[in-house]
Every structure is written in structure tokens, then in C-alpha cells.
Residue frames as a rotation matrix with the C-alpha (Angstrom) as fourth column:
MET 1
0.587 0.810 0.000 0.00
0.810 -0.587 0.000 0.00
0.000 0.000 -1.000 0.00
ASN 2
-0.240 -0.640 0.730 1.39
0.584 -0.696 -0.418 3.42
0.776 0.326 0.541 -0.92
PHE 3
-0.632 -0.049 -0.774 1.73
0.729 -0.378 -0.571 6.03
-0.264 -0.925 0.274 1.78
SER 4
-0.319 0.497 0.807 -0.98
0.079 -0.835 0.545 8.57
0.945 0.238 0.226 2.28
VAL 5
-0.773 0.107 0.625 -2.39
-0.617 -0.355 -0.702 10.04
0.147 -0.929 0.341 5.44
GLU 6
0.250 0.968 0.028 -5.63
-0.963 0.246 0.108 8.18
0.098 -0.054 0.994 4.82
ASN 7
0.443 -0.132 -0.887 -3.86
-0.209 0.947 -0.245 4.84
0.872 0.294 0.392 4.23
TYR 8
-0.683 -0.730 -0.015 -1.74
-0.109 0.123 -0.986 5.24
0.722 -0.672 -0.164 7.36
ILE 9
-0.529 0.568 0.631 -4.81
-0.843 -0.261 -0.471 5.89
-0.103 -0.780 0.617 9.50
LEU 10
0.531 0.719 -0.449 -6.62
-0.774 0.627 0.087 2.94
0.344 0.301 0.889 7.90
SER 11
0.054 -0.617 -0.785 -3.66
-0.031 0.785 -0.619 0.69
0.998 0.057 0.023 8.60
LEU 12
-0.846 -0.360 0.393 -3.33
-0.348 -0.184 -0.919 1.88
0.404 -0.914 0.031 12.20
ASN 13
-0.140 0.894 0.426 -7.04
-0.980 -0.063 -0.189 1.33
-0.142 -0.444 0.885 12.84
SER 14
0.516 0.305 -0.800 -6.95
-0.561 0.827 -0.046 -2.09
0.648 0.473 0.598 11.17
VAL 15
-0.367 -0.733 -0.573 -4.11
0.084 0.587 -0.805 -3.30
0.927 -0.344 -0.153 13.39
LEU 16
-0.777 0.137 0.614 -5.68
-0.615 -0.369 -0.696 -1.81
0.132 -0.919 0.371 16.52
ALA 17
0.240 0.971 -0.009 -8.85
-0.963 0.239 0.122 -3.79
0.120 -0.021 0.993 15.79
LYS 18
0.448 -0.117 -0.886 -6.85
-0.248 0.936 -0.249 -7.05
0.859 0.332 0.390 15.63
ILE 19
-0.582 -0.756 0.298 -5.04
-0.483 0.027 -0.875 -6.74
0.654 -0.654 -0.382 18.95
ASP 20
-0.101 0.466 -0.879 -6.02
0.601 0.733 0.320 -9.17
0.793 -0.495 -0.354 21.68
LYS 21
0.193 0.268 0.944 -7.64
-0.396 -0.859 0.325 -6.82
0.898 -0.437 -0.060 24.22
GLU 22
0.975 0.150 -0.162 -7.17
0.067 0.502 0.862 -9.40
0.211 -0.852 0.480 26.98
GLN 23
0.179 -0.977 -0.112 -3.40
0.911 0.208 -0.356 -9.15
0.371 -0.038 0.928 26.53
ILE 24
-0.339 -0.255 0.906 -3.62
0.061 -0.966 -0.250 -5.39
0.939 -0.030 0.343 27.08
LYS 25
0.617 0.633 0.467 -5.85
-0.464 -0.186 0.866 -5.85
0.635 -0.751 0.179 30.14
ASN 26
0.801 -0.399 -0.446 -3.34
0.570 0.734 0.368 -8.36
0.180 -0.549 0.816 31.51
ALA 27
-0.219 -0.917 0.333 -0.47
0.715 -0.383 -0.584 -5.89
0.663 0.110 0.740 30.96
ILE 28
-0.016 0.311 0.950 -2.43
-0.379 -0.881 0.282 -3.20
0.925 -0.356 0.132 32.80
SER 29
0.911 0.412 -0.012 -3.05
-0.170 0.402 0.900 -5.62
0.375 -0.818 0.436 35.68
LEU 30
0.413 -0.840 -0.351 0.64
0.836 0.503 -0.219 -6.54
0.361 -0.203 0.910 35.87
VAL 31
-0.453 -0.595 0.664 1.70
0.314 -0.804 -0.505 -2.90
0.834 -0.021 0.551 36.14
LYS 32
0.240 0.634 0.735 -1.05
-0.551 -0.534 0.641 -2.04
0.799 -0.559 0.221 38.64
ASP 33
0.920 0.096 -0.381 -0.22
0.197 0.725 0.660 -5.07
0.340 -0.682 0.648 40.78
SER 34
0.020 -0.989 -0.146 3.50
0.872 0.089 -0.481 -4.24
0.489 -0.118 0.864 40.80
PHE 35
-0.384 -0.081 0.920 2.69
-0.089 -0.988 -0.124 -0.63
0.919 -0.129 0.373 41.69
SER 36
0.580 0.713 0.395 0.36
-0.476 -0.097 0.874 -1.63
0.661 -0.695 0.282 44.53
LYS 37
0.881 -0.307 -0.361 3.02
0.460 0.733 0.500 -3.98
0.111 -0.607 0.787 45.95
GLU 38
0.797 -0.575 -0.185 5.71
-0.489 -0.794 0.360 -1.27
-0.354 -0.196 -0.914 45.61
LYS 39
0.357 -0.660 0.660 7.78
0.615 0.699 0.366 -3.45
-0.703 0.276 0.656 43.30
LYS 40
-0.408 -0.564 -0.718 10.13
-0.269 -0.677 0.685 -1.95
-0.872 0.473 0.124 40.75
ILE 41
0.704 0.543 0.458 8.81
0.384 0.252 -0.888 -1.58
-0.598 0.801 -0.031 37.21
ILE 42
-0.189 -0.908 -0.373 11.67
-0.184 -0.341 0.922 -1.48
-0.965 0.243 -0.103 34.73
THR 43
0.859 0.504 0.088 11.49
0.031 0.121 -0.992 -0.95
-0.510 0.855 0.088 30.98
CYS 44
-0.287 -0.946 -0.151 13.93
-0.139 -0.115 0.984 -1.41
-0.948 0.304 -0.098 28.11
GLY 45
0.704 0.426 0.568 14.06
0.497 0.275 -0.823 -1.29
-0.507 0.862 -0.018 24.32
ASN 46
-0.464 -0.881 0.092 16.13
0.621 -0.249 0.743 -0.03
-0.632 0.402 0.663 21.38
GLY 47
-0.849 0.059 0.525 15.57
0.429 -0.502 0.751 2.87
0.308 0.863 0.401 18.98
GLY 48
-0.369 0.814 0.449 11.94
-0.453 -0.579 0.678 4.00
0.812 0.047 0.582 18.99
SER 49
0.447 0.508 -0.736 11.24
0.341 0.664 0.666 1.31
0.827 -0.549 0.124 21.59
ALA 50
-0.495 -0.667 -0.557 13.82
0.823 -0.154 -0.547 2.95
0.279 -0.729 0.625 23.87
TYR 51
-0.887 0.221 0.406 11.87
-0.240 -0.971 0.004 6.17
0.395 -0.094 0.914 23.64
ASN 52
0.161 0.972 -0.169 8.64
-0.307 0.212 0.928 4.31
0.938 -0.098 0.333 24.37
ALA 53
0.100 -0.213 -0.972 10.33
0.777 0.626 -0.057 2.66
0.621 -0.750 0.228 27.37
SER 54
-0.872 -0.458 -0.171 11.31
0.474 -0.704 -0.529 6.11
0.122 -0.543 0.831 28.66
HIS 55
-0.599 0.721 0.348 7.90
-0.443 -0.660 0.607 7.58
0.668 0.209 0.715 27.84
TYR 56
0.226 0.682 -0.696 6.13
0.300 0.631 0.715 4.86
0.927 -0.371 -0.062 29.82
ILE 57
-0.165 -0.380 -0.910 8.19
0.958 0.159 -0.240 5.53
0.236 -0.911 0.338 32.93
THR 58
-0.963 -0.156 0.221 7.89
0.130 -0.984 -0.124 9.31
0.237 -0.091 0.967 32.59
ASP 59
-0.275 0.944 0.182 4.10
-0.439 -0.291 0.850 9.15
0.855 0.154 0.494 32.37
TRP 60
0.326 0.466 -0.822 3.65
0.411 0.713 0.568 6.50
0.851 -0.523 0.041 35.04
ASN 61
-0.484 -0.568 -0.665 5.93
0.855 -0.144 -0.499 8.18
0.187 -0.810 0.555 37.59
LYS 62
-0.969 0.061 0.238 4.49
-0.071 -0.997 -0.035 11.65
0.235 -0.051 0.971 37.07
MET 63
-0.277 0.960 0.048 0.84
-0.475 -0.180 0.861 10.74
0.835 0.216 0.506 36.83
THR 64
0.224 0.346 -0.911 0.79
0.603 0.685 0.408 8.36
0.766 -0.641 -0.055 39.81
ASN 65
-0.706 -0.516 -0.485 2.55
0.704 -0.439 -0.558 11.00
0.075 -0.736 0.673 41.88
ILE 66
-0.877 0.401 0.264 0.02
-0.340 -0.907 0.246 13.65
0.338 0.126 0.933 40.87
SER 67
-0.046 0.983 -0.178 -3.07
-0.516 0.129 0.847 11.49
0.856 0.131 0.501 41.25
LYS 68
0.559 0.286 -0.778 -2.11
0.310 0.799 0.516 9.13
0.769 -0.529 0.358 44.08
LYS 69
0.445 -0.524 0.726 0.65
-0.792 -0.608 0.046 10.92
0.417 -0.596 -0.686 46.01
LYS 70
0.816 -0.176 0.550 2.29
-0.166 0.840 0.516 7.51
-0.553 -0.513 0.656 46.26
ASN 71
-0.165 -0.966 -0.200 5.79
-0.664 -0.041 0.747 6.41
-0.730 0.256 -0.634 45.30
PHE 72
0.954 0.298 -0.036 6.13
-0.214 0.592 -0.777 4.74
-0.210 0.749 0.628 41.93
PHE 73
0.155 -0.958 0.242 9.32
-0.293 0.189 0.937 2.76
-0.943 -0.217 -0.251 41.53
GLY 74
0.872 0.236 0.428 9.69
0.337 0.342 -0.877 2.99
-0.354 0.909 0.219 37.76
PHE 75
0.049 -0.933 -0.357 12.97
-0.312 -0.354 0.881 3.00
-0.949 0.068 -0.309 35.84
SER 76
0.984 0.122 -0.127 13.93
-0.154 0.255 -0.954 2.91
-0.084 0.959 0.270 32.19
LEU 77
0.399 -0.880 0.257 17.22
0.491 0.441 0.751 1.17
-0.774 -0.173 0.609 31.41
CYS 78
0.301 -0.214 0.929 17.47
0.927 -0.163 -0.338 3.41
0.224 0.963 0.150 28.34
ASP 79
0.907 0.297 0.298 17.91
0.250 -0.950 0.186 6.66
0.339 -0.094 -0.936 30.24
ASN 80
0.679 -0.727 -0.106 21.50
-0.187 -0.310 0.932 6.43
-0.710 -0.613 -0.346 31.54
ILE 81
0.913 -0.310 -0.266 23.75
-0.272 0.025 -0.962 6.99
0.305 0.950 -0.062 28.54
GLY 82
0.048 -0.934 0.353 26.84
-0.990 -0.092 -0.109 6.60
0.135 -0.345 -0.929 30.73
LEU 83
-0.068 -0.010 0.998 25.86
-0.498 0.867 -0.025 3.07
-0.864 -0.499 -0.064 31.77
ILE 84
0.865 0.446 0.228 24.75
-0.022 0.489 -0.872 2.12
-0.501 0.750 0.433 28.27
THR 85
0.732 -0.630 -0.259 28.02
-0.480 -0.207 -0.853 3.24
0.483 0.749 -0.454 26.70
ALA 86
-0.092 -0.771 0.630 30.12
-0.982 0.175 0.071 1.75
-0.165 -0.612 -0.774 29.52
TYR 87
0.197 0.226 0.954 28.54
-0.218 0.959 -0.183 -1.69
-0.956 -0.171 0.239 29.11
SER 88
0.981 0.193 0.002 28.70
-0.030 0.164 -0.986 -1.38
-0.190 0.967 0.167 25.32
ASN 89
0.534 -0.839 -0.105 32.35
-0.698 -0.368 -0.614 -0.36
0.476 0.401 -0.782 25.28
ASP 90
-0.247 -0.735 0.632 33.68
-0.968 0.216 -0.126 -2.50
-0.044 -0.643 -0.765 28.12
ILE 91
-0.360 0.194 0.913 31.62
-0.196 0.941 -0.277 -5.66
-0.912 -0.278 -0.300 27.66
ASN 92
-0.907 0.163 0.389 29.20
0.421 0.336 0.842 -5.82
0.006 0.928 -0.374 24.72
TYR 93
-0.728 0.680 0.089 26.05
-0.645 -0.722 0.249 -4.04
0.234 0.124 0.964 23.55
ASP 94
-0.146 0.681 -0.717 24.15
-0.055 0.718 0.693 -7.30
0.988 0.141 -0.067 24.02
TYR 95
-0.344 -0.134 -0.929 24.79
0.830 0.419 -0.368 -6.86
0.439 -0.898 -0.033 27.76
VAL 96
-0.773 -0.113 0.624 23.62
-0.018 -0.980 -0.200 -3.22
0.634 -0.166 0.755 28.25
PHE 97
0.119 0.898 0.424 20.28
-0.683 -0.236 0.692 -4.10
0.721 -0.372 0.585 29.85
LYS 98
0.628 0.063 -0.775 21.21
0.337 0.876 0.345 -7.33
0.701 -0.478 0.529 31.62
GLY 99
-0.425 -0.886 -0.189 24.19
0.625 -0.136 -0.769 -5.61
0.655 -0.444 0.611 33.24
GLN 100
-0.629 0.265 0.731 21.98
-0.491 -0.865 -0.108 -2.86
0.603 -0.426 0.674 34.64
LEU 101
0.463 0.877 -0.128 19.40
-0.483 0.370 0.794 -5.38
0.744 -0.306 0.595 35.83
GLU 102
0.159 -0.484 -0.860 22.05
0.572 0.756 -0.320 -7.32
0.805 -0.441 0.397 37.74
CYS 103
-0.840 -0.523 0.148 22.47
0.235 -0.595 -0.768 -4.19
0.490 -0.610 0.623 39.91
ILE 104
-0.792 0.532 0.300 18.82
-0.611 -0.707 -0.357 -3.36
0.022 -0.466 0.884 40.63
LEU 105
-0.032 0.869 -0.494 16.33
-0.671 0.348 0.654 -6.10
0.740 0.353 0.572 39.69
GLN 106
-0.770 -0.126 0.626 14.86
-0.591 0.510 -0.625 -8.27
-0.240 -0.851 -0.467 42.43
LYS 107
-0.864 0.504 0.012 12.53
0.498 0.849 0.178 -11.23
0.079 0.159 -0.984 42.57
ASP 108
-0.061 0.989 -0.134 8.91
0.933 0.009 -0.360 -10.25
-0.355 -0.147 -0.923 41.81
ASP 109
-0.354 -0.062 -0.933 9.88
-0.196 -0.971 0.138 -6.92
-0.914 0.232 0.332 40.19
LEU 110
0.621 0.630 0.467 8.40
0.400 0.257 -0.880 -6.34
-0.674 0.733 -0.092 36.72
LEU 111
-0.585 -0.764 -0.274 10.54
0.011 -0.345 0.939 -6.04
-0.811 0.546 0.210 33.58
ILE 112
0.643 0.765 0.034 8.79
0.128 -0.064 -0.990 -4.71
-0.755 0.640 -0.139 30.48
CYS 113
-0.516 -0.827 0.223 10.67
0.275 0.087 0.957 -5.45
-0.811 0.555 0.183 27.26
ILE 114
0.572 0.704 -0.421 9.59
-0.128 -0.430 -0.894 -3.41
-0.810 0.565 -0.156 24.24
SER 115
-0.625 -0.779 0.053 10.63
-0.097 0.145 0.985 -4.45
-0.775 0.610 -0.166 20.74
GLY 116
0.079 0.621 -0.780 9.16
-0.924 -0.247 -0.290 -4.04
-0.373 0.744 0.554 17.29
SER 117
-0.020 -0.187 -0.982 10.75
-0.758 0.643 -0.107 -7.19
0.652 0.743 -0.154 15.92
GLY 118
0.861 0.283 0.423 11.13
-0.505 0.575 0.644 -9.12
-0.061 -0.768 0.638 19.16
ASN 119
0.817 -0.569 -0.095 14.65
0.486 0.768 -0.417 -10.10
0.310 0.294 0.904 18.13
SER 120
0.456 -0.675 0.580 16.89
-0.542 -0.727 -0.421 -7.59
0.706 -0.122 -0.698 19.91
LYS 121
0.082 -0.506 -0.859 19.56
0.383 0.811 -0.441 -9.67
0.920 -0.293 0.260 21.62
ASN 122
-0.852 -0.458 0.255 20.09
-0.032 -0.441 -0.897 -7.19
0.523 -0.772 0.361 24.47
VAL 123
-0.203 0.867 0.455 16.39
-0.948 -0.291 0.132 -7.17
0.247 -0.404 0.881 25.28
ILE 124
0.565 0.345 -0.749 16.18
-0.265 0.936 0.231 -10.98
0.781 0.068 0.620 25.08
ASN 125
-0.371 -0.789 -0.489 19.19
0.354 0.367 -0.860 -11.25
0.858 -0.493 0.144 27.43
ALA 126
-0.764 0.157 0.625 17.43
-0.563 -0.636 -0.528 -8.93
0.315 -0.755 0.575 29.88
ALA 127
0.298 0.954 -0.010 14.27
-0.871 0.277 0.406 -11.06
0.390 -0.112 0.914 29.80
GLU 128
0.366 -0.227 -0.903 16.21
0.108 0.974 -0.201 -14.28
0.924 -0.024 0.381 30.30
TYR 129
-0.744 -0.667 -0.022 18.06
0.140 -0.124 -0.982 -12.80
0.653 -0.734 0.186 33.28
ALA 130
-0.486 0.630 0.606 14.84
-0.839 -0.529 -0.123 -11.46
0.243 -0.568 0.786 34.82
ASN 131
0.545 0.695 -0.470 13.18
-0.561 0.718 0.411 -14.86
0.623 0.040 0.781 34.49
SER 132
0.002 -0.650 -0.760 16.21
0.231 0.739 -0.632 -16.56
0.973 -0.174 0.152 36.06
ILE 133
-0.929 -0.368 0.041 15.83
0.061 -0.262 -0.963 -14.57
0.366 -0.892 0.265 39.30
GLY 134
-0.491 0.812 -0.316 12.04
0.865 0.414 -0.282 -14.85
-0.098 -0.411 -0.906 39.54
ALA 135
-0.731 0.289 -0.618 11.03
-0.214 -0.957 -0.194 -11.45
-0.648 -0.009 0.762 38.23
THR 136
0.295 0.870 0.396 7.88
0.453 0.237 -0.859 -11.02
-0.841 0.433 -0.324 36.15
THR 137
-0.788 -0.599 -0.144 8.48
0.117 -0.375 0.919 -10.38
-0.605 0.708 0.366 32.45
LEU 138
0.430 0.903 0.001 6.21
0.312 -0.147 -0.939 -8.69
-0.847 0.404 -0.345 29.92
ALA 139
-0.726 -0.577 0.373 7.02
0.534 -0.132 0.835 -8.43
-0.433 0.806 0.404 26.21
ILE 140
0.445 0.754 -0.482 5.37
0.024 -0.549 -0.836 -5.69
-0.895 0.360 -0.262 24.19
VAL 141
-0.600 -0.752 0.275 6.19
0.123 0.253 0.960 -6.70
-0.791 0.609 -0.059 20.62
GLY 142
0.302 0.622 -0.722 5.22
-0.761 -0.298 -0.576 -6.38
-0.574 0.724 0.383 17.00
PHE 143
-0.418 -0.432 -0.799 5.97
-0.880 0.411 0.238 -8.34
0.225 0.803 -0.552 13.81
ASP 144
0.206 0.479 -0.853 5.58
-0.203 0.874 0.442 -12.06
0.957 0.082 0.277 14.60
GLY 145
0.964 0.136 0.227 6.77
-0.233 0.029 0.972 -11.55
0.126 -0.990 0.060 18.19
GLY 146
0.177 -0.972 -0.154 10.28
-0.669 -0.004 -0.743 -12.74
0.722 0.234 -0.652 17.38
HIS 147
-0.318 -0.407 -0.856 12.16
0.329 0.799 -0.502 -14.69
0.889 -0.442 -0.120 20.03
LEU 148
-0.892 -0.120 0.437 11.17
-0.301 -0.563 -0.770 -12.29
0.338 -0.818 0.466 22.80
ILE 149
-0.005 0.990 0.142 7.51
-0.865 -0.075 0.497 -13.29
0.502 -0.120 0.856 22.87
ASN 150
0.615 0.196 -0.764 8.51
0.022 0.964 0.265 -16.79
0.788 -0.180 0.589 24.00
LYS 151
-0.435 -0.856 -0.278 11.11
0.428 0.074 -0.901 -15.54
0.792 -0.511 0.334 26.48
CYS 152
-0.800 0.196 0.567 8.66
-0.519 -0.701 -0.489 -13.50
0.302 -0.685 0.663 28.56
LYS 153
-0.875 0.484 0.025 5.99
0.352 0.671 -0.653 -14.84
-0.333 -0.563 -0.757 30.86
HIS 154
0.227 0.953 -0.202 3.41
0.535 -0.295 -0.792 -12.37
-0.814 0.072 -0.577 29.50
SER 155
-0.810 -0.529 0.252 3.03
0.493 -0.382 0.782 -10.50
-0.317 0.758 0.570 26.24
VAL 156
0.397 0.804 -0.443 1.11
0.014 -0.488 -0.873 -7.98
-0.918 0.340 -0.205 24.20
HIS 157
-0.524 -0.562 0.640 1.51
0.595 0.297 0.747 -8.67
-0.610 0.772 0.179 20.50
VAL 158
0.151 0.476 -0.867 0.84
-0.446 -0.750 -0.489 -6.02
-0.882 0.460 0.099 17.87
PRO 159
0.138 -0.061 0.989 0.18
0.541 0.841 -0.024 -8.07
-0.830 0.538 0.149 14.70
SER 160
0.984 0.100 -0.145 1.94
-0.057 -0.602 -0.797 -5.89
-0.167 0.792 -0.587 12.14
PHE 161
0.258 -0.935 0.244 5.22
0.929 0.310 0.203 -5.87
-0.265 0.174 0.948 10.24
ASP 162
0.346 -0.107 0.932 5.10
0.382 -0.891 -0.244 -2.07
0.857 0.441 -0.268 9.94
MET 163
-0.439 -0.645 -0.625 7.56
0.815 0.006 -0.579 -0.71
0.378 -0.764 0.523 12.52
GLN 164
-0.898 0.088 0.431 5.93
-0.175 -0.970 -0.169 2.70
0.403 -0.227 0.886 12.77
ILE 165
0.139 0.989 -0.049 2.48
-0.462 0.109 0.880 1.20
0.876 -0.100 0.472 13.34
CYS 166
0.246 -0.118 -0.962 3.95
0.652 0.754 0.074 -1.12
0.717 -0.646 0.263 15.99
GLU 167
-0.746 -0.617 -0.250 5.68
0.604 -0.470 -0.644 1.76
0.279 -0.631 0.723 17.77
ASP 168
-0.574 0.637 0.515 2.52
-0.481 -0.771 0.417 3.90
0.662 -0.009 0.749 17.61
ILE 169
0.439 0.827 -0.350 0.45
-0.214 0.475 0.853 1.15
0.872 -0.300 0.386 19.21
HIS 170
-0.104 -0.547 -0.831 3.12
0.799 0.452 -0.397 0.37
0.593 -0.705 0.390 21.79
LEU 171
-0.945 -0.230 0.233 2.87
0.082 -0.856 -0.510 3.99
0.317 -0.463 0.828 22.91
ILE 172
-0.139 0.973 0.185 -0.94
-0.599 -0.231 0.766 3.77
0.788 -0.004 0.615 22.97
ILE 173
0.344 0.207 -0.916 -0.63
0.431 0.832 0.350 0.76
0.834 -0.515 0.197 25.30
GLY 174
-0.633 -0.655 -0.413 1.56
0.695 -0.246 -0.675 2.82
0.341 -0.715 0.611 27.62
HIS 175
-0.807 0.392 0.441 -1.03
-0.411 -0.910 0.056 5.58
0.423 -0.136 0.896 27.62
MET 176
0.236 0.898 -0.372 -3.79
-0.224 0.423 0.878 3.09
0.946 -0.124 0.301 28.43
ILE 177
0.015 -0.324 -0.946 -1.76
0.824 0.540 -0.172 1.95
0.566 -0.777 0.275 31.43
THR 178
-0.924 -0.344 0.165 -1.29
0.226 -0.841 -0.492 5.59
0.308 -0.418 0.855 32.46
LYS 179
-0.314 0.893 0.323 -5.05
-0.556 -0.449 0.699 6.15
0.769 0.040 0.638 32.38
GLU 180
0.476 0.521 -0.709 -5.68
0.175 0.734 0.656 3.12
0.862 -0.436 0.259 34.56
LEU 181
-0.315 -0.695 -0.646 -2.87
0.821 0.143 -0.553 3.85
0.477 -0.704 0.526 37.04
ALA 182
-0.986 -0.163 0.037 -3.99
0.135 -0.908 -0.396 7.43
0.098 -0.385 0.917 37.55
ASP 183
-0.376 0.922 -0.092 -7.76
0.764 0.253 -0.593 6.71
-0.524 -0.293 -0.800 37.45
PHE 184
-0.841 0.067 -0.536 -8.29
-0.290 -0.893 0.344 9.18
-0.456 0.445 0.771 34.65
LYS 185
0.150 0.934 0.324 -11.66
0.297 0.270 -0.916 9.44
-0.943 0.233 -0.236 33.03
ILE 186
-0.808 -0.337 0.483 -11.83
0.536 -0.082 0.840 9.48
-0.244 0.938 0.247 29.24
ASN 187
-0.480 0.626 -0.614 -13.93
-0.353 -0.779 -0.518 12.35
-0.803 -0.032 0.595 27.89
């Protein structure tokens, strides 16, 4: 399909209609449960998914503070460029998220791995490590889910091979979680 504004919106709406809504509801429940138990909620991803990982944590921290006046222990592994470049340079880029998790992740914390393709080795390594210590893992993926969808205990799959559509919907999922966390009403 050739690009046009109309075709993009049609494609976005078509993919949104195909998403398993129960997967989204489960993701919302995982985040809410972790928040209520004061567990850490940690996100990671590459490229546009890194920005979504940061966006999630920004919204969730700010909006729960404003609406609940309660601590939200949310962290994005994408936000410390010093750590990312240190692990990349001194060890390997495949280790940038796992290395950070080894310092902060605990049993029953929640790791949210965001990936369009589901095949980012550094994100897969993070999920495998989190599983190995008893943390909860959630993949938010597109394409066919890649390897990541089978590495995480829970998933939300966006059934599209269009990276921009996947990233758009991944951000929408984050905003849905924000609405639920902060008890916002939709006008």
C-alpha cells in the first residue's frame, strides 16, 4: 500500500482492531499489581522502543505522583547513557540491559521489554536474566513476536510488520496503562 495520510490511519485502525484486548488488560493488571506492591517496574528497548520505554516511565511516575501521592518505583534502562556506553564499550552491547538489571532487579519486580521485531539480543538477554531470578516479564512486541515473545511470561503482540504502526500502538498501550494507574476518566 502506498503512503498517504488516509492509508496510514486505515492501517493503524486495522491493526488496533486485531489486537487481543485481553493481553492489554493483563499488561495493565501486571503494572497495577506491581505498583500496589511497591515493586520496581523497569522498561527497556532499542531505537523507537527505547523512547517508548522512557515515555512509559515518565508518564507512570508523574501521573501516579500527581493522582495518588504515592511512590512509583519505575525505571527505564534506556535513560542512563553513561551506563549504556560503559557496558557497550567494556563488555558488549548485548549486555547493556542485563548488566543494569544485575544491579537493581529483584525477585517479583516487573521487567517490560519493548521491541518491534522481538529479536533484539540485548532485550532478550534482559528477559532471560529477569526470568532466572524470579522477576515477572512482559514483552510488548510487533511483527511475529520474534524470540522475545517466547522468552517473557506475559506479552502484548501487535500483529503488524510495519515498525511505525507497531511503535505507535506500543505507545498507545503505555497511555492506556497511564489512564488506569492514575484513574483518569476518558472524555
